[in-house]
N, C-alpha and C positions, 0 to 999 in steps of 0.2 A: 803547756796546757792552755795557752791563750786561744788556740783554735777552738777548743771545746768550751772554754769559759764564755766566749762571745756568743756561742750558740744557746747558752742557757739564760741569756738576758731576755726577760719577758717583753721589753719594748721592741727589741730587734726582731724577735720571732713573730710578733703580731703584724709586722709590716710587709710580709711576703704576699704578693698578689697570687691569684690562682693560675692564670695562664702564662703571662710573660713575667719573668723574674727581672727585676729592675736593674740589677748590677750588670753593667757591660764594660768591656775592656777594649782599648784600642791597641792594635798590634801592627807591626810592619810585616807585610807578606814577603815571603822569601824572594830575594832578588828584585824587589820592586820598591818604588818610592811611594806607592799607594798605601794608604792606611785602611785597615779593615776593622770593623767592629765585631766583637764577640758578644753574643747575647745568649741568654738561657731561657728555656721555656718548659712549662709543664704540660703542654698540649700533647695528647697521645696520638694525634693524627700524623703519623710518621710514614714516609714512603719506605716500605719494608725492603725494597731493593737498594735504596740508599743506605739503610742500616746494615744490610748484608755487605755492601761494599766497605763500609767503615770497619766491620768486624773482620773482613778479609784482610784489610790493611795491616792489622796487628797479628794475623796468622791464626785467628780462631777457626775452628772447624765449622763447617756449614751445618746449619740446623734447618729443619723443614719450616718454611715460611708460615704455614698454618699454625704451627706450634709457637713460633715467635710472636705472631699476632695474638694468640690466646694468652701467652705469658704477659704481654703488654696490657691487654684488656683486664687481666685479673691482678695486676700489680696495684699496690696501694698508692704508689707514686712513681712517676716517670719524670726525669729531668734530662733535657737535651741541651746541647751546646752547638751554636750555629755561628759560622763566619758570614758576615754581611759585607759585601763589597760592591757598591753600586747596586744594580738590580739583582746581582747574584747572591743566592743563599745556599750555603753548603753545610751539611751535617758533619761536625767534627768531633762531637762527643755525645755519649749516651750513658745513662745510668738508670737504675730502677730499684725499688724496694717493695717487698711484701710485708704485711703487718697483720697483727691481731686487732688493729684499730684502737688499742687502749694502752698497752704497755711496751710492746716489742715490735721491732722491725728488723728485717735482714736485707742488706744491700746485695744486689746482684748485678752482673753484666756492666761493670764500669769500664768504659773504653774511650780512649782519646786517640785520634789519628796521629800516627808517628810524626808527621810534619809539624804538629802542634804540641808535642811533648817537650818537657824540660823548659817550659815557659811559665809555669805556675797555673796553667789552665786545668790540669787534673785536680789540683788542690781547690781551685775555684769551683769546679763542678761538684766535688765532694762537699764543699762548704754550702752550696745551694741546696743540695740534696738533704744534708743533715739539718740545715736551718729550717727547711720546710717540714721535716719530720718533727723537729722540736716545736714548731708552730702548731702541730697537731697533738702536742703533749706526749709524744713518744719519747721515753727516756732511756730505754735499753736498745742500743743499736749494735747489731752484729754483722759480720760479713765473712766470706770465705775468700782467701787470697792465694793466688799462685805464688810459688816460692820467690820468683823474680820480682814481685811487687810488694812483698811483706814489709820491707823498709819504708816504702812510700806510705803505707797505712800506719806504721809505727810512728812516723814523723807527724802524722795527723792526730796522734793520741790513742790509736787503737792498741790493745794489748793482746798478745797471744795467750790463750789459756789463763785468764785471770782467775785467781783463787783456786787454781787446780782444776777448773772445769774442762772437761774433755768432750769434744764433739763426737757424736756417734753417727754412723751412717748405715743404711740398709740399701742394698742394690739387688735387683732381681738377678738370678743366676743365668 
């Protein structure tokens, strides 16, 4: 529970800037001696084609760009993860959350490029997202996870069906 406990600290939560999130990481790029910086941002001005490429890299089905744009615009929070190497800037992670702006938020569309997975960067992206939600005094955070990533979220302290709560869905026929 250390992951969650750190997010409920009032001093840490209040230190999150609005646009650029201050935590950055240095990583070695594959097959190179060069070091790249990983930075996080809450800026919603995202190239939708670059986001589509990121989603393609993990095998997500394509969605209409006009709807993706609308989803981003209407999200409570968007946190992106970028690799900076020299003058090059590359989108390598994306996440967003919707909210009632008071109590609850639901996390959607968490994606990390496969070349950057298994390095702790997905956990770092989630940490930034939840830290920002906590700074907005959101205390109930939910998400929906594909079966292959359930353990990733369990390791971050998420619980499936806490207290017997069952999600319900309605889809048009």
